C-alpha positions in Angstrom: -138.1 -137.7 -26.9 -140.9 -139.2 -24.8 -141.8 -142.8 -25.4 -145.2 -143.5 -26.6 -147.2 -145.3 -24.0 -147.9 -149.0 -24.8 -151.0 -150.6 -23.4 -150.6 -154.0 -21.6 -153.2 -155.7 -23.8 -151.6 -154.4 -27.0 -148.1 -155.6 -26.0 -149.3 -159.0 -25.0 -151.3 -159.2 -28.2 -148.2 -158.6 -30.3 -146.3 -161.2 -28.3 -149.0 -163.8 -28.7 -149.3 -162.9 -32.4 -145.6 -163.5 -32.9 -146.0 -166.9 -31.1 -148.9 -167.9 -33.3 -146.9 -166.9 -36.5 -144.0 -169.1 -35.3 -146.3 -172.1 -34.7 -147.8 -171.8 -38.1 -144.4 -171.5 -39.7 -143.2 -174.6 -37.9 -145.7 -176.9 -39.5 -149.1 -177.0 -37.7 -150.7 -177.5 -41.0 -149.5 -180.5 -43.0 -150.8 -183.1 -45.5 -149.8 -186.7 -45.9 -150.9 -188.6 -49.0 -151.2 -192.3 -48.5 -152.0 -194.9 -51.2 -153.9 -198.0 -50.4 -154.2 -199.4 -54.0 -152.2 -202.5 -54.9 -151.4 -202.9 -58.6 -152.3 -206.1 -60.3 -149.5 -208.5 -61.2 -148.8 -208.4 -64.9 -148.7 -211.6 -67.0 -146.6 -212.2 -70.2 -148.2 -211.5 -73.5 -146.8 -214.7 -75.1 -146.3 -218.2 -73.9 -142.6 -219.1 -73.7 -141.1 -222.6 -74.0 -140.2 -224.0 -70.6 -136.5 -224.4 -71.4 -136.4 -220.6 -72.0 -137.9 -219.7 -68.7 -135.3 -217.9 -66.6 -134.6 -218.8 -63.0 -134.4 -216.0 -60.4 -132.3 -215.8 -57.3 -133.4 -213.1 -54.8 -130.6 -212.6 -52.3 -131.3 -211.9 -48.7 -131.6 -208.1 -48.5 -128.9 -205.9 -47.1 -130.5 -204.6 -43.8 -128.8 -201.2 -44.4 -127.1 -201.1 -41.0 -123.5 -200.3 -42.2 -123.8 -196.6 -41.3 -126.2 -197.1 -38.4 -124.8 -195.0 -35.5 -127.4 -195.9 -32.9 -129.5 -192.8 -33.6 -133.0 -192.6 -35.1 -135.8 -195.1 -35.3 -133.8 -198.0 -36.5 -133.9 -201.4 -34.8 -131.1 -203.8 -35.9 -132.9 -206.9 -34.6 -136.0 -206.1 -36.7 -134.0 -205.1 -39.8 -132.1 -208.4 -39.8 -135.5 -210.2 -39.7 -136.9 -208.0 -42.4 -133.9 -208.8 -44.7 -135.0 -212.4 -44.7 -138.7 -211.8 -44.8 -139.0 -209.2 -47.6 -137.3 -211.2 -50.4 -139.8 -214.0 -49.8 -142.7 -211.5 -50.4 -141.0 -210.4 -53.6 -140.5 -214.0 -54.8 -144.2 -214.7 -54.2 -145.2 -211.7 -56.1 -143.0 -212.7 -59.1 -144.3 -216.2 -59.1 -147.8 -214.9 -59.6 -147.0 -213.8 -63.1 -146.1 -217.4 -64.3 -143.4 -215.8 -66.4 -140.3 -217.2 -64.6 -138.7 -220.6 -64.0 -137.8 -221.2 -60.4 -137.9 -218.0 -58.2 -135.7 -218.7 -55.2 -134.6 -216.8 -52.1 -130.9 -217.4 -51.8 -128.7 -216.7 -48.8 -125.6 -215.7 -50.9 -125.8 -212.7 -53.2 -122.9 -214.2 -55.3 -124.8 -217.4 -56.1 -125.1 -217.6 -59.9 -128.7 -217.4 -61.2 -130.1 -216.5 -64.6 -131.3 -213.3 -63.0 -129.9 -212.1 -59.6 -131.9 -209.6 -57.6 -130.4 -207.7 -54.7 -132.1 -205.3 -52.3 -131.1 -202.9 -49.6 -133.5 -201.7 -46.9 -133.1 -197.9 -46.8 -135.9 -197.2 -44.5 -138.6 -199.4 -42.8 -141.1 -198.8 -40.1 -144.8 -199.4 -39.9 -145.6 -196.3 -41.8 -143.1 -196.2 -44.7 -140.8 -198.5 -46.6 -137.9 -197.6 -48.9 -136.0 -200.3 -50.9 -133.1 -200.0 -53.3 -133.5 -202.9 -55.9 -130.9 -203.9 -58.5 -131.3 -206.8 -60.9 -128.6 -208.2 -63.2 -128.6 -211.3 -65.4 -125.8 -213.8 -65.6 -124.4 -212.1 -68.7 -123.9 -208.9 -66.8 -126.7 -206.9 -68.2 -128.5 -204.6 -65.7 -132.2 -204.9 -65.8 -133.2 -202.7 -62.9 -131.6 -200.2 -60.6 -134.2 -198.3 -58.8 -135.4 -197.1 -55.4 -139.0 -198.0 -54.4 -141.0 -196.1 -51.7 -144.3 -197.0 -50.2 -146.5 -195.6 -47.4 -149.0 -197.5 -45.4 -152.2 -196.2 -44.0 -154.2 -197.1 -41.0 -156.5 -199.0 -43.3 -153.7 -201.4 -44.2 -153.6 -202.6 -40.6 -157.2 -203.5 -40.4 -157.7 -207.2 -39.8 -159.5 -207.9 -43.1 -156.9 -206.0 -45.1 -154.0 -207.7 -43.4 -155.3 -211.1 -44.2 -155.2 -210.3 -48.0 -152.1 -208.1 -48.4 -148.9 -207.1 -46.7 -149.2 -203.4 -45.8 -146.5 -202.7 -48.4 -147.7 -205.2 -51.0 -147.9 -202.5 -53.6 -144.1 -202.1 -53.4 -143.5 -205.8 -54.2 -146.0 -205.9 -57.0 -144.5 -202.8 -58.6 -141.0 -204.4 -58.5 -142.3 -207.7 -59.9 -144.1 -205.8 -62.8 -140.9 -203.8 -63.6 -138.9 -206.9 -63.8 -141.5 -208.5 -66.1 -141.4 -205.5 -68.3 -137.6 -205.9 -68.6 -138.0 -209.6 -69.3 -140.4 -208.8 -72.1 -137.7 -207.0 -74.0 -135.6 -210.1 -74.4 -135.6 -212.1 -77.6 -135.6 -216.0 -77.4 -132.0 -215.9 -78.4 -131.2 -213.6 -75.5 -133.0 -216.0 -73.1 -131.0 -218.9 -74.4 -127.7 -217.0 -74.0 -128.6 -216.2 -70.4 -129.3 -219.9 -69.7 -126.0 -221.0 -71.3 -124.0 -218.3 -69.5 -125.4 -219.3 -66.2 -124.4 -223.0 -66.7 -120.9 -222.2 -67.9 -120.3 -219.8 -65.1 -121.3 -222.4 -62.6 -119.0 -224.9 -64.3 -116.1 -222.5 -64.3 -116.4 -222.0 -60.6 -116.0 -225.8 -60.0 -113.5 -226.5 -62.7 -112.0 -223.3 -64.2 -109.3 -225.2 -66.1 -111.8 -227.6 -67.8 -114.1 -224.8 -68.9 -111.6 -222.0 -69.7 -112.3 -220.2 -72.9 -116.0 -220.9 -73.2 -116.9 -217.4 -72.0 -115.2 -214.0 -72.5 -116.0 -210.5 -71.4 -116.4 -207.7 -73.8 -115.4 -204.0 -73.2 -118.6 -203.4 -71.4 -117.8 -206.3 -69.0 -120.6 -208.4 -70.5 -120.1 -212.2 -70.9 -120.2 -213.6 -74.4 -120.5 -217.3 -75.1 -117.6 -218.2 -77.4 -118.0 -221.9 -77.6 -119.9 -224.8 -76.0 -118.8 -228.1 -74.5 -120.0 -231.3 -76.1 -123.3 -232.6 -74.7 -121.5 -235.9 -73.8 -118.7 -234.1 -72.0 -118.2 -236.1 -68.7 -117.0 -233.0 -66.8 -120.2 -231.2 -67.9 -122.3 -234.1 -66.7 -120.6 -234.0 -63.3 -121.1 -230.2 -63.0 -124.8 -230.6 -63.9 -125.2 -233.2 -61.2 -123.7 -230.9 -58.7 -125.8 -228.1 -59.8 -129.0 -230.2 -59.4 -127.9 -230.9 -55.8 -127.4 -227.2 -55.2 -130.9 -226.6 -56.6 -132.3 -229.2 -54.3 -130.6 -227.6 -51.3 -131.8 -224.1 -52.3 -135.4 -225.5 -52.8 -135.1 -226.9 -49.2 -133.9 -223.5 -48.1 -137.0 -222.0 -49.8 -139.1 -224.1 -47.5 -137.2 -222.7 -44.6 -137.9 -219.1 -45.8 -141.5 -220.0 -46.4 -141.8 -221.4 -42.8 -139.8 -218.5 -41.5 -142.3 -216.1 -43.2 -145.2 -217.9 -41.6 -143.7 -217.9 -38.2 -142.7 -214.3 -38.5 -145.9 -212.9 -39.9 -147.9 -212.7 -36.6 -145.2 -211.0 -34.4 -144.0 -208.9 -37.3 -147.4 -207.7 -38.2 -148.1 -206.8 -34.6 -144.8 -205.0 -34.4 -145.5 -203.0 -37.6 -149.0 -202.2 -36.4 -147.7 -200.8 -33.2 -144.7 -199.3 -35.0 -147.1 -197.5 -37.3 -149.0 -196.1 -34.4 -145.8 -195.2 -32.6 -144.3 -193.6 -35.7 -147.4 -191.4 -36.2 -147.5 -190.6 -32.5 -143.8 -189.8 -32.4 -144.2 -187.4 -35.3 -147.0 -185.7 -33.6 -145.1 -185.5 -30.3 -141.9 -184.3 -31.9 -143.8 -181.7 -34.0 -145.7 -180.5 -30.9 -142.5 -180.5 -28.8 -140.7 -178.5 -31.5 -143.6 -176.0 -31.7 -143.7 -175.6 -28.0 -139.9 -175.1 -27.7 -139.8 -172.6 -30.5 -142.9 -170.7 -29.3 -141.5 -170.8 -25.7 -138.2 -169.4 -26.9 -139.8 -166.6 -28.8 -142.1 -165.8 -25.9 -139.1 -165.6 -23.5 -137.1 -163.5 -25.9 -140.1 -161.2 -26.4 -140.7 -161.1 -22.7 -137.1 -160.1 -21.9 -137.3 -157.3 -24.5 -140.5 -156.1 -22.9 -139.0 -156.3 -19.4 -136.1 -154.0 -20.4 -138.6 -151.4 -21.6 -139.0 -148.2 -19.6 -142.7 -148.5 -20.0 -144.5 -150.2 -17.0 -147.1 -151.8 -19.2 -144.5 -153.3 -21.5 -142.6 -154.6 -18.5 -145.7 -156.3 -17.2 -146.4 -157.9 -20.5 -142.8 -159.0 -20.6 -143.1 -160.7 -17.2 -146.2 -162.6 -18.4 -144.5 -163.6 -21.6 -141.4 -164.9 -19.8 -143.5 -167.0 -17.5 -145.6 -168.3 -20.4 -142.6 -169.0 -22.5 -140.9 -170.9 -19.7 -144.0 -173.1 -19.3 -143.9 -173.8 -23.1 -140.2 -174.7 -22.9 -140.9 -177.0 -20.0 -143.8 -178.6 -21.8 -141.8 -179.1 -24.9 -139.1 -180.9 -23.0 -141.7 -183.1 -21.4 -143.1 -184.0 -24.8 -139.6 -185.0 -25.9 -139.3 -187.3 -22.9 -142.6 -188.8 -23.7 -141.4 -189.5 -27.3 -138.3 -191.3 -25.9 -140.6 -193.6 -24.0 -142.1 -194.7 -27.3 -138.7 -195.3 -28.7 -137.8 -197.6 -25.8 -141.0 -199.5 -26.3 -140.1 -200.1 -29.9 -136.6 -201.3 -29.0 -138.2 -203.9 -26.6 -140.5 -205.0 -29.4 -137.6 -205.4 -31.7 -135.6 -207.5 -29.2 -138.6 -209.8 -28.6 -139.0 -210.2 -32.4 -135.4 -211.2 -32.8 -136.0 -213.9 -30.2 -138.5 -215.5 -32.6 -135.8 -216.1 -35.2 -133.6 -219.1 -34.6 -131.4 -221.2 -37.1 -133.0 -224.4 -38.2 -131.7 -227.8 -39.2 -131.9 -228.4 -42.9 -133.3 -231.7 -44.1 -132.3 -232.8 -47.6 -134.1 -235.4 -49.6 -131.2 -238.0 -49.4 -129.8 -237.1 -46.0 -130.1 -234.9 -42.9 -127.3 -232.4 -42.4 -126.8 -230.5 -39.2 -125.6 -227.0 -40.1 -124.7 -224.6 -37.4 -124.9 -220.8 -37.4 -127.2 -218.6 -39.3 -128.6 -219.2 -42.8 -125.7 -217.6 -44.5 -123.2 -219.6 -42.5 -125.1 -222.8 -43.2 -125.0 -222.2 -46.9 -121.3 -221.6 -46.8 -121.0 -225.0 -45.1 -123.2 -226.5 -47.8 -120.9 -225.1 -50.5 -118.0 -226.8 -48.8 -119.9 -230.0 -48.8 -120.7 -229.6 -52.6 -117.0 -229.2 -53.2 -116.3 -232.5 -51.3 -119.0 -234.2 -53.3 -117.5 -232.9 -56.6 -114.0 -233.9 -55.6 -115.2 -237.4 -54.7 -117.0 -237.8 -58.0 -113.9 -236.9 -60.1 -111.7 -239.0 -57.8 -109.5 -236.1 -56.7 -108.1 -236.9 -53.3 -106.0 -233.8 -53.3 -108.4 -231.3 -54.6 -107.3 -227.7 -55.4 -107.5 -225.3 -52.5 -109.8 -223.0 -54.6 -112.6 -225.5 -54.5 -112.8 -225.6 -50.7 -111.7 -222.6 -48.8 -112.3 -219.5 -51.0 -115.9 -218.2 -50.3 -116.4 -216.9 -53.8 -115.5 -220.1 -55.6 -119.0 -221.6 -55.5 
């Protein structure tokens, strides 16, 4: 049977039509919805007595680098800085409600607070932020276990906007409001039990023998207050003194985190502004690269099919398609190389930002203490010092090993 003649224009038109269909299928048309509204911080409906206000400890966030394999747009230096910076933004948002006692950023997630808040950075660049937040009170009741996502727009990086809000301020306000909603469900008796449990847990960590039996866990692993020490108990007085010293230290650390936030703001905002542009540019480059690679591959395949045809016109169209497809493949690879240049630029920015962060000397009200290492290491040394102070006050020359060397005893 004779083959039906195929005109050159028709053959090339079919090939180009196939390429166009592939490009449309690979996402030329897309829509991204970005929110620039920042919710207002809620305030409590009722005034609560000061002694029933709960203190909050927001631990340094987990930077989320455990499974980092060196791939993707993740910069360890920046993440470590963000893990210290973001909790401070959350603490400031929570303080605006006036519903809490002291809201502190703490270097140790195991530090006992009325309400302990932990976070993990799941994703962070200038364009989007994803945080996993969990909040548990000292009794063991879970208040919050939720993932929060936010997207910034170019508007968020305008000078006037940046002076008023963090680009992801809506995320921190939403978390603060959710925690306030959970707080509103507590009865005064519940608040009191949280405060008592916090004090007894702190006392048990210093003197488990003296405060044994005051707390017990139920089947749901929730602490219950079984009995209370006498108000004139000398051991309780000593523990309260130690706890006040610890509060003083943490308040001093809060000044460190505040100063750190101020020092970090300018370089971090510049990094995020550039990161936002780079992230958008990289997405466009990668999408363009992918479209060109796929379209080039389709063109080459169609061209080869045309070249094997016995029809002269089809072979001619195949030659053109192969040449055009090869160009698209080459162009797609060049686009990928260009995207890699942006990745390297962000890595350099991340390294320069890490250089801005250095450990500081902590000055207390009654003394100056030189603590070496990072913030977490300094706090571990402080806990050791607290144990020494406690041992000196009770006159224990040979203090139990648990008070001094086990990280989780304070």
